[in-house]
Every structure is written in structure tokens, then in C-alpha cells.
C-alpha beads as a LAMMPS data file, in Angstrom:
LAMMPS data file: protein, C-alpha beads

303 atoms
302 bonds

1 atom types
1 bond types

-500.0 500.0 xlo xhi
-500.0 500.0 ylo yhi
-500.0 500.0 zlo zhi

Masses

1 110.0

Atoms # bond

1 1 1 1.133 14.006 5.751
2 1 1 -1.741 13.762 8.201
3 1 1 -1.867 12.505 11.804
4 1 1 -2.948 8.888 12.094
5 1 1 -6.019 10.022 14.059
6 1 1 -7.160 12.124 11.088
7 1 1 -6.513 9.245 8.719
8 1 1 -8.756 6.975 10.798
9 1 1 -11.525 9.600 10.576
10 1 1 -11.072 9.785 6.809
11 1 1 -11.150 5.995 6.512
12 1 1 -14.044 5.261 8.870
13 1 1 -16.289 8.288 8.359
14 1 1 -15.409 8.946 4.732
15 1 1 -14.349 5.838 2.829
16 1 1 -16.323 3.345 4.909
17 1 1 -19.311 5.680 4.944
18 1 1 -19.741 6.032 8.694
19 1 1 -20.172 9.755 8.264
20 1 1 -23.126 9.330 5.933
21 1 1 -25.586 7.554 8.208
22 1 1 -27.954 10.492 7.771
23 1 1 -28.436 9.599 4.120
24 1 1 -26.261 12.319 2.576
25 1 1 -24.806 9.795 0.152
26 1 1 -24.195 6.088 -0.289
27 1 1 -20.842 4.512 -1.044
28 1 1 -20.987 1.649 -3.490
29 1 1 -17.760 -0.109 -2.519
30 1 1 -16.683 1.138 0.906
31 1 1 -14.547 -1.896 1.761
32 1 1 -12.633 -1.613 -1.509
33 1 1 -11.865 2.047 -0.930
34 1 1 -10.845 1.533 2.698
35 1 1 -8.717 -1.492 1.775
36 1 1 -6.820 0.530 -0.827
37 1 1 -6.221 3.360 1.642
38 1 1 -4.963 0.849 4.225
39 1 1 -2.585 -0.597 1.647
40 1 1 -1.113 2.830 0.919
41 1 1 -0.757 4.017 4.511
42 1 1 0.763 0.765 5.807
43 1 1 3.136 -0.036 2.925
44 1 1 4.046 3.358 1.472
45 1 1 3.537 2.166 -2.108
46 1 1 2.929 4.750 -4.799
47 1 1 -0.546 5.199 -6.254
48 1 1 0.248 3.534 -9.593
49 1 1 2.062 0.672 -7.871
50 1 1 -0.861 -0.121 -5.605
51 1 1 -3.391 0.310 -8.403
52 1 1 -1.480 -2.143 -10.636
53 1 1 -1.554 -5.130 -8.283
54 1 1 -3.226 -8.348 -9.406
55 1 1 -5.507 -10.682 -7.496
56 1 1 -3.263 -13.071 -5.586
57 1 1 -0.259 -10.766 -5.360
58 1 1 -1.176 -9.790 -1.801
59 1 1 -1.075 -12.659 0.716
60 1 1 -4.326 -13.689 2.368
61 1 1 -4.765 -13.887 6.133
62 1 1 -4.012 -17.615 6.241
63 1 1 -0.947 -17.491 3.992
64 1 1 2.167 -19.271 5.252
65 1 1 4.156 -16.044 5.250
66 1 1 2.016 -14.816 8.159
67 1 1 2.554 -17.912 10.307
68 1 1 3.456 -16.609 13.740
69 1 1 3.982 -13.096 12.369
70 1 1 1.982 -9.882 12.399
71 1 1 3.444 -8.752 9.084
72 1 1 5.429 -9.945 6.110
73 1 1 7.321 -8.418 3.200
74 1 1 5.646 -8.274 -0.202
75 1 1 7.483 -7.869 -3.493
76 1 1 6.689 -5.104 -5.964
77 1 1 7.708 -6.134 -9.510
78 1 1 10.039 -3.813 -11.402
79 1 1 7.440 -3.476 -14.166
80 1 1 5.101 -1.442 -11.932
81 1 1 7.577 0.596 -9.875
82 1 1 9.004 4.033 -10.526
83 1 1 12.517 3.633 -11.865
84 1 1 11.678 0.032 -12.793
85 1 1 13.488 -1.414 -9.788
86 1 1 11.886 -4.212 -7.743
87 1 1 11.574 -3.710 -4.002
88 1 1 9.949 -5.207 -0.929
89 1 1 7.662 -3.404 1.512
90 1 1 6.078 -4.398 4.856
91 1 1 2.496 -5.676 4.728
92 1 1 0.503 -6.215 7.968
93 1 1 -1.657 -9.271 8.512
94 1 1 -4.306 -6.964 10.027
95 1 1 -4.787 -5.264 6.649
96 1 1 -5.216 -8.622 4.943
97 1 1 -7.717 -9.944 7.489
98 1 1 -9.735 -6.784 8.167
99 1 1 -9.784 -5.217 4.709
100 1 1 -8.279 -7.011 1.685
101 1 1 -9.832 -10.437 2.302
102 1 1 -13.232 -8.908 3.079
103 1 1 -13.164 -6.797 -0.096
104 1 1 -12.231 -9.788 -2.275
105 1 1 -14.813 -12.052 -0.672
106 1 1 -17.723 -9.614 -0.705
107 1 1 -17.504 -6.576 -2.968
108 1 1 -15.054 -7.812 -5.588
109 1 1 -16.975 -11.037 -6.183
110 1 1 -20.113 -8.970 -6.790
111 1 1 -18.259 -6.683 -9.192
112 1 1 -17.017 -9.703 -11.156
113 1 1 -20.564 -11.118 -11.351
114 1 1 -21.879 -7.763 -12.579
115 1 1 -19.095 -7.575 -15.170
116 1 1 -19.955 -11.035 -16.485
117 1 1 -23.664 -10.220 -16.727
118 1 1 -22.826 -7.064 -18.666
119 1 1 -20.912 -9.011 -21.305
120 1 1 -17.644 -9.898 -19.627
121 1 1 -14.914 -10.578 -22.183
122 1 1 -16.929 -8.859 -24.915
123 1 1 -16.646 -5.546 -23.071
124 1 1 -12.840 -5.596 -23.329
125 1 1 -11.147 -3.886 -26.265
126 1 1 -7.877 -5.819 -26.131
127 1 1 -8.299 -8.686 -23.673
128 1 1 -5.271 -10.733 -22.707
129 1 1 -6.653 -14.137 -21.770
130 1 1 -4.652 -16.516 -19.616
131 1 1 -4.689 -19.327 -17.087
132 1 1 -2.691 -19.394 -13.869
133 1 1 0.124 -21.919 -14.183
134 1 1 1.251 -22.014 -10.551
135 1 1 4.138 -20.261 -8.876
136 1 1 2.864 -16.777 -9.741
137 1 1 2.928 -17.614 -13.462
138 1 1 0.306 -17.275 -16.175
139 1 1 -0.045 -19.009 -19.541
140 1 1 -1.333 -16.466 -22.050
141 1 1 -3.587 -17.750 -24.817
142 1 1 -1.543 -18.110 -28.010
143 1 1 1.786 -18.359 -26.196
144 1 1 3.763 -21.553 -25.604
145 1 1 5.377 -20.868 -22.258
146 1 1 3.992 -19.430 -19.038
147 1 1 5.102 -15.973 -17.995
148 1 1 5.875 -14.745 -14.527
149 1 1 3.240 -12.276 -13.331
150 1 1 6.125 -10.019 -12.347
151 1 1 7.045 -9.553 -16.027
152 1 1 3.644 -8.151 -17.034
153 1 1 3.496 -4.487 -17.985
154 1 1 0.918 -2.210 -16.395
155 1 1 -1.225 -2.170 -19.557
156 1 1 -1.088 -5.980 -19.742
157 1 1 -2.166 -6.200 -16.117
158 1 1 -5.175 -3.999 -16.811
159 1 1 -6.250 -6.150 -19.772
160 1 1 -5.471 -9.575 -18.305
161 1 1 -8.419 -11.939 -17.838
162 1 1 -7.978 -15.187 -15.936
163 1 1 -9.738 -18.458 -16.724
164 1 1 -10.314 -20.877 -13.807
165 1 1 -8.601 -23.696 -15.698
166 1 1 -7.401 -24.977 -19.056
167 1 1 -10.308 -25.373 -21.451
168 1 1 -12.695 -23.323 -19.311
169 1 1 -15.273 -21.249 -21.262
170 1 1 -14.579 -17.552 -21.789
171 1 1 -17.724 -16.733 -19.827
172 1 1 -15.960 -17.977 -16.684
173 1 1 -13.057 -15.537 -16.991
174 1 1 -12.546 -12.747 -14.494
175 1 1 -10.353 -9.613 -14.524
176 1 1 -6.936 -10.242 -12.989
177 1 1 -6.736 -6.725 -11.556
178 1 1 -7.218 -6.624 -7.796
179 1 1 -9.069 -3.305 -7.708
180 1 1 -12.205 -3.195 -9.851
181 1 1 -14.493 -0.317 -10.768
182 1 1 -18.285 -0.525 -10.797
183 1 1 -18.214 -1.848 -14.381
184 1 1 -15.699 -4.553 -13.477
185 1 1 -12.805 -2.883 -15.254
186 1 1 -9.507 -2.192 -13.501
187 1 1 -9.575 1.043 -11.517
188 1 1 -7.131 3.600 -12.893
189 1 1 -4.888 5.858 -10.781
190 1 1 -6.980 8.812 -11.980
191 1 1 -10.128 7.109 -10.684
192 1 1 -8.508 6.599 -7.291
193 1 1 -7.493 10.248 -7.181
194 1 1 -11.109 11.175 -7.855
195 1 1 -12.403 8.881 -5.088
196 1 1 -10.072 10.445 -2.522
197 1 1 -10.838 13.974 -3.717
198 1 1 -14.622 13.493 -3.585
199 1 1 -14.437 11.895 -0.151
200 1 1 -12.345 14.750 1.244
201 1 1 -14.748 17.276 -0.254
202 1 1 -17.854 15.595 1.199
203 1 1 -16.339 15.398 4.665
204 1 1 -15.417 19.070 4.446
205 1 1 -18.773 20.274 3.104
206 1 1 -21.168 18.071 5.051
207 1 1 -19.363 17.493 8.329
208 1 1 -17.057 20.493 8.623
209 1 1 -13.854 18.450 8.691
210 1 1 -10.959 20.087 6.905
211 1 1 -9.331 16.885 5.680
212 1 1 -7.577 16.976 2.320
213 1 1 -6.355 13.442 1.805
214 1 1 -4.816 12.086 -1.395
215 1 1 -3.077 8.775 -2.096
216 1 1 0.270 10.584 -1.911
217 1 1 -0.708 12.023 1.487
218 1 1 -0.900 8.466 2.808
219 1 1 2.538 7.659 1.398
220 1 1 3.873 10.693 3.298
221 1 1 2.111 9.522 6.455
222 1 1 3.726 6.090 6.144
223 1 1 7.173 7.649 5.786
224 1 1 6.818 10.010 8.749
225 1 1 5.331 7.342 11.014
226 1 1 8.072 4.828 10.315
227 1 1 10.863 7.379 10.604
228 1 1 9.484 8.465 13.975
229 1 1 9.179 4.880 15.169
230 1 1 12.584 3.730 13.938
231 1 1 14.481 6.779 15.200
232 1 1 12.866 6.415 18.632
233 1 1 13.749 2.734 18.660
234 1 1 17.376 3.540 17.880
235 1 1 17.480 6.151 20.662
236 1 1 16.162 3.570 23.132
237 1 1 18.699 1.014 21.966
238 1 1 21.438 3.618 22.311
239 1 1 20.450 4.269 25.922
240 1 1 20.739 0.556 26.672
241 1 1 24.222 0.131 25.256
242 1 1 27.105 -0.128 27.696
243 1 1 29.940 0.575 25.258
244 1 1 30.368 4.232 24.209
245 1 1 30.064 4.948 20.478
246 1 1 31.847 7.510 18.393
247 1 1 29.764 10.504 17.268
248 1 1 29.613 9.265 13.679
249 1 1 28.402 5.856 14.799
250 1 1 25.654 7.391 16.923
251 1 1 24.439 9.472 13.965
252 1 1 24.447 6.413 11.723
253 1 1 22.379 4.455 14.230
254 1 1 19.923 7.155 15.299
255 1 1 19.219 8.837 11.956
256 1 1 20.980 7.306 8.976
257 1 1 19.952 3.667 9.491
258 1 1 16.197 4.454 9.803
259 1 1 16.428 6.804 6.820
260 1 1 17.979 4.167 4.603
261 1 1 15.453 1.539 5.649
262 1 1 12.519 3.827 4.836
263 1 1 14.314 4.850 1.624
264 1 1 14.292 1.211 0.492
265 1 1 10.617 0.799 1.346
266 1 1 9.618 3.978 -0.501
267 1 1 11.801 3.211 -3.510
268 1 1 13.651 6.538 -3.453
269 1 1 16.747 6.613 -5.654
270 1 1 18.482 8.988 -3.229
271 1 1 18.347 9.159 0.563
272 1 1 18.173 12.947 0.174
273 1 1 14.592 12.547 -1.049
274 1 1 13.731 10.577 2.083
275 1 1 15.427 13.096 4.388
276 1 1 12.730 15.692 3.718
277 1 1 10.322 13.651 5.832
278 1 1 12.410 14.389 8.920
279 1 1 10.997 17.926 8.859
280 1 1 7.482 16.520 9.348
281 1 1 8.186 14.652 12.570
282 1 1 5.754 15.927 15.181
283 1 1 8.184 15.045 17.943
284 1 1 11.365 15.998 16.108
285 1 1 12.713 18.208 18.894
286 1 1 11.960 15.581 21.529
287 1 1 13.750 12.941 19.478
288 1 1 16.751 15.196 18.915
289 1 1 16.891 15.983 22.639
290 1 1 16.838 12.283 23.486
291 1 1 19.567 11.588 20.966
292 1 1 21.647 14.505 22.256
293 1 1 21.238 13.334 25.844
294 1 1 22.266 9.823 24.851
295 1 1 25.256 11.244 23.002
296 1 1 26.284 13.326 26.026
297 1 1 26.041 10.334 28.323
298 1 1 28.318 8.357 26.010
299 1 1 30.899 11.127 25.719
300 1 1 30.976 12.173 29.392
301 1 1 33.641 9.614 30.198
302 1 1 36.084 11.123 27.742
303 1 1 36.293 14.586 29.383

Bonds

1 1 1 2
2 1 2 3
3 1 3 4
4 1 4 5
5 1 5 6
6 1 6 7
7 1 7 8
8 1 8 9
9 1 9 10
10 1 10 11
11 1 11 12
12 1 12 13
13 1 13 14
14 1 14 15
15 1 15 16
16 1 16 17
17 1 17 18
18 1 18 19
19 1 19 20
20 1 20 21
21 1 21 22
22 1 22 23
23 1 23 24
24 1 24 25
25 1 25 26
26 1 26 27
27 1 27 28
28 1 28 29
29 1 29 30
30 1 30 31
31 1 31 32
32 1 32 33
33 1 33 34
34 1 34 35
35 1 35 36
36 1 36 37
37 1 37 38
38 1 38 39
39 1 39 40
40 1 40 41
41 1 41 42
42 1 42 43
43 1 43 44
44 1 44 45
45 1 45 46
46 1 46 47
47 1 47 48
48 1 48 49
49 1 49 50
50 1 50 51
51 1 51 52
52 1 52 53
53 1 53 54
54 1 54 55
55 1 55 56
56 1 56 57
57 1 57 58
58 1 58 59
59 1 59 60
60 1 60 61
61 1 61 62
62 1 62 63
63 1 63 64
64 1 64 65
65 1 65 66
66 1 66 67
67 1 67 68
68 1 68 69
69 1 69 70
70 1 70 71
71 1 71 72
72 1 72 73
73 1 73 74
74 1 74 75
75 1 75 76
76 1 76 77
77 1 77 78
78 1 78 79
79 1 79 80
80 1 80 81
81 1 81 82
82 1 82 83
83 1 83 84
84 1 84 85
85 1 85 86
86 1 86 87
87 1 87 88
88 1 88 89
89 1 89 90
90 1 90 91
91 1 91 92
92 1 92 93
93 1 93 94
94 1 94 95
95 1 95 96
96 1 96 97
97 1 97 98
98 1 98 99
99 1 99 100
100 1 100 101
101 1 101 102
102 1 102 103
103 1 103 104
104 1 104 105
105 1 105 106
106 1 106 107
107 1 107 108
108 1 108 109
109 1 109 110
110 1 110 111
111 1 111 112
112 1 112 113
113 1 113 114
114 1 114 115
115 1 115 116
116 1 116 117
117 1 117 118
118 1 118 119
119 1 119 120
120 1 120 121
121 1 121 122
122 1 122 123
123 1 123 124
124 1 124 125
125 1 125 126
126 1 126 127
127 1 127 128
128 1 128 129
129 1 129 130
130 1 130 131
131 1 131 132
132 1 132 133
133 1 133 134
134 1 134 135
135 1 135 136
136 1 136 137
137 1 137 138
138 1 138 139
139 1 139 140
140 1 140 141
141 1 141 142
142 1 142 143
143 1 143 144
144 1 144 145
145 1 145 146
146 1 146 147
147 1 147 148
148 1 148 149
149 1 149 150
150 1 150 151
151 1 151 152
152 1 152 153
153 1 153 154
154 1 154 155
155 1 155 156
156 1 156 157
157 1 157 158
158 1 158 159
159 1 159 160
160 1 160 161
161 1 161 162
162 1 162 163
163 1 163 164
164 1 164 165
165 1 165 166
166 1 166 167
167 1 167 168
168 1 168 169
169 1 169 170
170 1 170 171
171 1 171 172
172 1 172 173
173 1 173 174
174 1 174 175
175 1 175 176
176 1 176 177
177 1 177 178
178 1 178 179
179 1 179 180
180 1 180 181
181 1 181 182
182 1 182 183
183 1 183 184
184 1 184 185
185 1 185 186
186 1 186 187
187 1 187 188
188 1 188 189
189 1 189 190
190 1 190 191
191 1 191 192
192 1 192 193
193 1 193 194
194 1 194 195
195 1 195 196
196 1 196 197
197 1 197 198
198 1 198 199
199 1 199 200
200 1 200 201
201 1 201 202
202 1 202 203
203 1 203 204
204 1 204 205
205 1 205 206
206 1 206 207
207 1 207 208
208 1 208 209
209 1 209 210
210 1 210 211
211 1 211 212
212 1 212 213
213 1 213 214
214 1 214 215
215 1 215 216
216 1 216 217
217 1 217 218
218 1 218 219
219 1 219 220
220 1 220 221
221 1 221 222
222 1 222 223
223 1 223 224
224 1 224 225
225 1 225 226
226 1 226 227
227 1 227 228
228 1 228 229
229 1 229 230
230 1 230 231
231 1 231 232
232 1 232 233
233 1 233 234
234 1 234 235
235 1 235 236
236 1 236 237
237 1 237 238
238 1 238 239
239 1 239 240
240 1 240 241
241 1 241 242
242 1 242 243
243 1 243 244
244 1 244 245
245 1 245 246
246 1 246 247
247 1 247 248
248 1 248 249
249 1 249 250
250 1 250 251
251 1 251 252
252 1 252 253
253 1 253 254
254 1 254 255
255 1 255 256
256 1 256 257
257 1 257 258
258 1 258 259
259 1 259 260
260 1 260 261
261 1 261 262
262 1 262 263
263 1 263 264
264 1 264 265
265 1 265 266
266 1 266 267
267 1 267 268
268 1 268 269
269 1 269 270
270 1 270 271
271 1 271 272
272 1 272 273
273 1 273 274
274 1 274 275
275 1 275 276
276 1 276 277
277 1 277 278
278 1 278 279
279 1 279 280
280 1 280 281
281 1 281 282
282 1 282 283
283 1 283 284
284 1 284 285
285 1 285 286
286 1 286 287
287 1 287 288
288 1 288 289
289 1 289 290
290 1 290 291
291 1 291 292
292 1 292 293
293 1 293 294
294 1 294 295
295 1 295 296
296 1 296 297
297 1 297 298
298 1 298 299
299 1 299 300
300 1 300 301
301 1 301 302
302 1 302 303
């Protein structure tokens, strides 16, 4: 994991190109790259999960789910998750408004136009052509019934092209994948790994910053941040309680409950996998001291 301050440097100076004002290099799609990084660090999704999302699967800033809320839960279909189990993860409105919407409106629209000028559908080896049928469903050409987008395999997602309506010409189709490469094709996980690796290398070589950031690093950062936040919140709640708890109940509240919540978000099959992130907490000793003090204050009355 990396501190959030270092992540912001990586995002702003590396991915967004702020560190290259002197003309060292030029980033073609800075908003796309920063938006993807924001998705990973704020939701904890795996690289392949994030890379497999389709246009429309992330809510826009004005979506109903954000009404009166700073965040919402988004669903990851079983077809794209490790272990093939669906799960929900938190998604902040800030990421939608400041990054995702801007990428779709500006850079992605340009990438789609470039893809169409270069041949569009004809550049696809095995295109899967469909039309959105409402309710997160798509009617695939040659099939009788619409399918739920959640049932599409990763390879189908990469090859899916969407027409704006029934009977629309093929020239009007666009890739369904949310994240597009310079040629308009869906960006692969390997391509994302390369983008992060090159950015880390340039920041290290040209600016002297020893930042080695990968997509998985951001997943770690998400886990450590949320564990820190949730454990602290439980300690504060414990201090405010007037009824003493048993030792086991205090442990369940302070440590186990946050662990299991983050476990669900990360999609870990076992909570033991999630527990390893406790060793990364910068303020682990402080948190333990607070929990111990709260425990002592609860048990004092029994001796």
C-alpha cells in the first residue's frame, strides 16, 4: 500500500500529467488514467474487475442513487469477479463527477470517433453487436431475447458493440467497454499494468520520486484506509457506550466487524486474507491502545 498523499502525487503529477509541464512527455488520455486509478483506490475492485466494466455500469453524477448521498453501492457481476461471486462495493459521487463523467464526455467520445474513422466494426475480429433494451439488458443481434449485462462474460464484454437503436446503421455502433485504448479497443488488464508501470518509472527517473504504484497497490491502499477508518469509528463508539461489554463483544466490534465489512467489499473468500492488512495500519499501535483503554474502562467496574 501507499499513503494517500503519495497516491495523490502519483495521480496528479503522473497520471494527469502535472509533472510533465516541462515537456518531458505528453499523456494522451490523462483523465481516463486518473479515473481508473480513482475507481481502484476508492472501491477496492481488482484490476480485471475494473477493466471489464461497461459504459453505463457506473452511475453518473446525476443518477438517482446519489440523491442526497455522497456515495452509493455498485454491483459487480459474478461473471467478472474472482470466484465468480457477485458483490457490492462503495462508489463515491466525487469520483463520478470529477473523473468518470469527464472522461466519458471528453476523452472517451474522441476515442470512439477515432475508432469509427479507422473502420469501426470492420476492425473487430469477432464483434458482438447489440442494442440496449432497458433495465441493464442488451439484445444481441441474432438472438431472440435480451440478456442481462451482468450475464456477459469478460470476452463478450470486450467484443460487444452497441447500436444507438433498433435498425441503426453499423457505422453508428460504439464499443460497450468503458475503458478504451487509443485505437478504440477495450483496454486489457495488461495494458493497465503497463500504464501504471511506465508512469511510476517516469516519476522516478525524471522527478526523483520513488513511487512504485500498481493497480494492486491501490487495492491494498483501499483496504488499509477503510480498516483504519472503521476500527477508529468502532473505538469511538465504544467510548460512548454506557453499558459495559464482554471482552469478546468488544473484539467483535472493534476488529472483527470492520474486517468482515472490508472482506465483503474486497471479495475475499476468507477473512484471514483480509486480516493481513491490519499489519499495514500506520496507526496500529495507537488504535490498539485506544481499544485497550476502552476495554479497561469497561472492565474497571468488575474488579
